[in-house]
TORDRENGU-98580 format. One record per residue (C-alpha): residue in three letters; x, z, y; residue number from 1. Coordinates in pm, whole numbers, plus 50000, padded with zeros to 5 digits. Example, Ala and Ser with C-alpha at 12.3 -4.5 7.8 and 13.67 -1.06 7.14 Angstrom:
2
+------+-------+-------+-------+------+
: resn :    px :    pz :    py : resi :
+------+-------+-------+-------+------+
:  ALA : 51230 : 50780 : 49550 :    1 :
:  SER : 51367 : 50714 : 49894 :    2 :
+------+-------+-------+-------+------+
This chain:
188
+------+-------+-------+-------+------+
: resn :    px :    pz :    py : resi :
+------+-------+-------+-------+------+
:  UNK : 50003 : 50007 : 50002 :    1 :
:  UNK : 50282 : 50090 : 50247 :    2 :
:  UNK : 50427 : 49752 : 50165 :    3 :
:  UNK : 50123 : 49561 : 50232 :    4 :
:  UNK : 50082 : 49764 : 50557 :    5 :
:  UNK : 50433 : 49671 : 50659 :    6 :
:  UNK : 50371 : 49297 : 50606 :    7 :
:  UNK : 50046 : 49306 : 50789 :    8 :
:  UNK : 50214 : 49471 : 51083 :    9 :
:  UNK : 50493 : 49218 : 51071 :   10 :
:  UNK : 50248 : 48929 : 51061 :   11 :
:  UNK : 50042 : 49101 : 51350 :   12 :
:  UNK : 50351 : 49137 : 51564 :   13 :
:  UNK : 50472 : 48792 : 51488 :   14 :
:  UNK : 50136 : 48629 : 51585 :   15 :
:  UNK : 50105 : 48838 : 51896 :   16 :
:  UNK : 50456 : 48720 : 52010 :   17 :
:  UNK : 50373 : 48349 : 51932 :   18 :
:  UNK : 50043 : 48379 : 52132 :   19 :
:  UNK : 50224 : 48532 : 52418 :   20 :
:  UNK : 50482 : 48248 : 52413 :   21 :
:  UNK : 50185 : 47996 : 52428 :   22 :
:  UNK : 50028 : 48186 : 52703 :   23 :
:  UNK : 50352 : 48211 : 52893 :   24 :
:  UNK : 50390 : 47834 : 52862 :   25 :
:  UNK : 50030 : 47766 : 52986 :   26 :
:  UNK : 50076 : 47996 : 53271 :   27 :
:  UNK : 50390 : 47850 : 53383 :   28 :
:  UNK : 50251 : 47497 : 53360 :   29 :
:  UNK : 49947 : 47598 : 53558 :   30 :
:  UNK : 50146 : 47770 : 53824 :   31 :
:  UNK : 50375 : 47471 : 53869 :   32 :
:  UNK : 50069 : 47245 : 53881 :   33 :
:  UNK : 49933 : 47443 : 54166 :   34 :
:  UNK : 50289 : 47431 : 54340 :   35 :
:  UNK : 50278 : 47054 : 54289 :   36 :
:  UNK : 49945 : 47025 : 54465 :   37 :
:  UNK : 50041 : 47253 : 54746 :   38 :
:  UNK : 50364 : 47072 : 54792 :   39 :
:  UNK : 50209 : 46718 : 54807 :   40 :
:  UNK : 49886 : 46815 : 55006 :   41 :
:  UNK : 50099 : 46913 : 55296 :   42 :
:  UNK : 50297 : 46592 : 55279 :   43 :
:  UNK : 50017 : 46344 : 55184 :   44 :
:  UNK : 49741 : 46459 : 55415 :   45 :
:  UNK : 49935 : 46651 : 55682 :   46 :
:  UNK : 49738 : 46956 : 55601 :   47 :
:  UNK : 49924 : 47266 : 55709 :   48 :
:  UNK : 50228 : 47058 : 55839 :   49 :
:  UNK : 50315 : 47353 : 56088 :   50 :
:  UNK : 50369 : 47566 : 55782 :   51 :
:  UNK : 50550 : 47315 : 55563 :   52 :
:  UNK : 50871 : 47515 : 55592 :   53 :
:  UNK : 50697 : 47831 : 55486 :   54 :
:  UNK : 50513 : 47669 : 55202 :   55 :
:  UNK : 50835 : 47501 : 55077 :   56 :
:  UNK : 51014 : 47847 : 55089 :   57 :
:  UNK : 50743 : 48012 : 54888 :   58 :
:  UNK : 50752 : 47728 : 54635 :   59 :
:  UNK : 51130 : 47732 : 54614 :   60 :
:  UNK : 51129 : 48109 : 54538 :   61 :
:  UNK : 50885 : 48075 : 54252 :   62 :
:  UNK : 51056 : 47757 : 54108 :   63 :
:  UNK : 51400 : 47912 : 54123 :   64 :
:  UNK : 51262 : 48218 : 53936 :   65 :
:  UNK : 51117 : 47982 : 53670 :   66 :
:  UNK : 51428 : 47781 : 53621 :   67 :
:  UNK : 51645 : 48102 : 53600 :   68 :
:  UNK : 51415 : 48251 : 53333 :   69 :
:  UNK : 51340 : 47920 : 53131 :   70 :
:  UNK : 51600 : 47669 : 53234 :   71 :
:  UNK : 51477 : 47331 : 53391 :   72 :
:  UNK : 51117 : 47323 : 53253 :   73 :
:  UNK : 51107 : 46997 : 53064 :   74 :
:  UNK : 50808 : 46763 : 53001 :   75 :
:  UNK : 50757 : 46910 : 52642 :   76 :
:  UNK : 50741 : 47261 : 52776 :   77 :
:  UNK : 50526 : 47230 : 53087 :   78 :
:  UNK : 50390 : 46858 : 53083 :   79 :
:  UNK : 50463 : 46578 : 53325 :   80 :
:  UNK : 50303 : 46716 : 53645 :   81 :
:  UNK : 50447 : 47049 : 53625 :   82 :
:  UNK : 50800 : 46888 : 53559 :   83 :
:  UNK : 50759 : 46671 : 53853 :   84 :
:  UNK : 50663 : 46987 : 54067 :   85 :
:  UNK : 51011 : 47136 : 53981 :   86 :
:  UNK : 51186 : 46825 : 54082 :   87 :
:  UNK : 50989 : 46796 : 54404 :   88 :
:  UNK : 51043 : 47160 : 54508 :   89 :
:  UNK : 51413 : 47142 : 54439 :   90 :
:  UNK : 51440 : 46815 : 54629 :   91 :
:  UNK : 51261 : 46946 : 54943 :   92 :
:  UNK : 51509 : 47243 : 54940 :   93 :
:  UNK : 51836 : 47286 : 55132 :   94 :
:  UNK : 52133 : 47123 : 55000 :   95 :
:  UNK : 52289 : 47445 : 54864 :   96 :
:  UNK : 51970 : 47477 : 54630 :   97 :
:  UNK : 51983 : 47124 : 54517 :   98 :
:  UNK : 52348 : 47166 : 54436 :   99 :
:  UNK : 52276 : 47490 : 54238 :  100 :
:  UNK : 52012 : 47325 : 54019 :  101 :
:  UNK : 52157 : 46960 : 53981 :  102 :
:  UNK : 52342 : 47034 : 53657 :  103 :
:  UNK : 52036 : 47179 : 53474 :  104 :
:  UNK : 51831 : 46882 : 53601 :  105 :
:  UNK : 52102 : 46639 : 53464 :  106 :
:  UNK : 52084 : 46820 : 53130 :  107 :
:  UNK : 51709 : 46785 : 53124 :  108 :
:  UNK : 51725 : 46425 : 53201 :  109 :
:  UNK : 51987 : 46370 : 52918 :  110 :
:  UNK : 51766 : 46541 : 52690 :  111 :
:  UNK : 51472 : 46315 : 52766 :  112 :
:  UNK : 51279 : 46608 : 52920 :  113 :
:  UNK : 51282 : 46479 : 53286 :  114 :
:  UNK : 51271 : 46130 : 53441 :  115 :
:  UNK : 51595 : 45965 : 53519 :  116 :
:  UNK : 51428 : 45803 : 53825 :  117 :
:  UNK : 51377 : 46158 : 53969 :  118 :
:  UNK : 51725 : 46246 : 53915 :  119 :
:  UNK : 51838 : 45947 : 54105 :  120 :
:  UNK : 51629 : 46028 : 54411 :  121 :
:  UNK : 51787 : 46377 : 54411 :  122 :
:  UNK : 52137 : 46254 : 54366 :  123 :
:  UNK : 52087 : 46011 : 54648 :  124 :
:  UNK : 51946 : 46289 : 54883 :  125 :
:  UNK : 52248 : 46517 : 54787 :  126 :
:  UNK : 52502 : 46236 : 54881 :  127 :
:  UNK : 52314 : 46160 : 55201 :  128 :
:  UNK : 52314 : 46522 : 55305 :  129 :
:  UNK : 52682 : 46541 : 55231 :  130 :
:  UNK : 52740 : 46237 : 55458 :  131 :
:  UNK : 52827 : 46003 : 55162 :  132 :
:  UNK : 52685 : 45672 : 55077 :  133 :
:  UNK : 52393 : 45695 : 54831 :  134 :
:  UNK : 52410 : 45523 : 54493 :  135 :
:  UNK : 52045 : 45403 : 54417 :  136 :
:  UNK : 51914 : 45321 : 54762 :  137 :
:  UNK : 51619 : 45560 : 54748 :  138 :
:  UNK : 51676 : 45724 : 55095 :  139 :
:  UNK : 51559 : 45566 : 55420 :  140 :
:  UNK : 51622 : 45665 : 55786 :  141 :
:  UNK : 51524 : 45556 : 56115 :  142 :
:  UNK : 51792 : 45363 : 56298 :  143 :
:  UNK : 51860 : 45546 : 56635 :  144 :
:  UNK : 51917 : 45232 : 56845 :  145 :
:  UNK : 51633 : 45006 : 56700 :  146 :
:  UNK : 51380 : 45254 : 56593 :  147 :
:  UNK : 51327 : 45080 : 56280 :  148 :
:  UNK : 51344 : 45199 : 55922 :  149 :
:  UNK : 51665 : 45121 : 55722 :  150 :
:  UNK : 51838 : 45231 : 55406 :  151 :
:  UNK : 52091 : 45496 : 55442 :  152 :
:  UNK : 52426 : 45337 : 55359 :  153 :
:  UNK : 52473 : 45247 : 54990 :  154 :
:  UNK : 52760 : 45272 : 54773 :  155 :
:  UNK : 52862 : 44928 : 54623 :  156 :
:  UNK : 52546 : 44776 : 54769 :  157 :
:  UNK : 52585 : 44446 : 54587 :  158 :
:  UNK : 52531 : 44606 : 54248 :  159 :
:  UNK : 52261 : 44851 : 54346 :  160 :
:  UNK : 51984 : 44667 : 54164 :  161 :
:  UNK : 52177 : 44676 : 53836 :  162 :
:  UNK : 52201 : 45057 : 53860 :  163 :
:  UNK : 51839 : 45080 : 53971 :  164 :
:  UNK : 51726 : 44866 : 53672 :  165 :
:  UNK : 51934 : 45068 : 53418 :  166 :
:  UNK : 51735 : 45387 : 53507 :  167 :
:  UNK : 51388 : 45227 : 53543 :  168 :
:  UNK : 51364 : 45163 : 53940 :  169 :
:  UNK : 51234 : 44863 : 54086 :  170 :
:  UNK : 51474 : 44612 : 54271 :  171 :
:  UNK : 51555 : 44743 : 54621 :  172 :
:  UNK : 51372 : 44443 : 54770 :  173 :
:  UNK : 51041 : 44559 : 54623 :  174 :
:  UNK : 51101 : 44923 : 54722 :  175 :
:  UNK : 51185 : 44820 : 55077 :  176 :
:  UNK : 50820 : 44677 : 55092 :  177 :
:  UNK : 50670 : 45032 : 55047 :  178 :
:  UNK : 50831 : 45107 : 55385 :  179 :
:  UNK : 50733 : 44799 : 55562 :  180 :
:  UNK : 51095 : 44668 : 55543 :  181 :
:  UNK : 51241 : 44344 : 55465 :  182 :
:  UNK : 51566 : 44366 : 55258 :  183 :
:  UNK : 51818 : 44127 : 55113 :  184 :
:  UNK : 52109 : 44226 : 54907 :  185 :
:  UNK : 52447 : 44141 : 55076 :  186 :
:  UNK : 52607 : 43824 : 54952 :  187 :
:  UNK : 52904 : 43869 : 54701 :  188 :
+------+-------+-------+-------+------+
């Protein structure tokens, strides 16, 4: 009888822990999805623009805590939308925060748990903020003289579309149209 009680206790505890893990995964996913909605609502609709810095800071605190506890939350752990939320919040962070989490993000992409296209955008943003040419041409700026949008300088611009294609990005000429820009690759 004591043996059966021990086995039943073991199975009860094991099932309780398994249920807790599932609940934690669900709660992390739901929290990240709410963070995604809050991050994008401010940017897409202009809602609460005056509070964007505060909203971003609050999102960063929560996302950093989640990454520190679980590692970079991959798609199989939290789903696509929640995984995208982690990328967006870190990309909207100061350079020092992006630098802190770029390696876990790279590992997540290498494991097939995050999108290479998102990593390319973050890598370009990091390079831009460091004053270096971007690699994939994802970052646009306004020319101070003409007032027109233009791509932030691109490293080895002649081969940018090859790099973009390799990770699943459209040609730069097509991407430029999203910003109302006309773009032609430099001649070799």
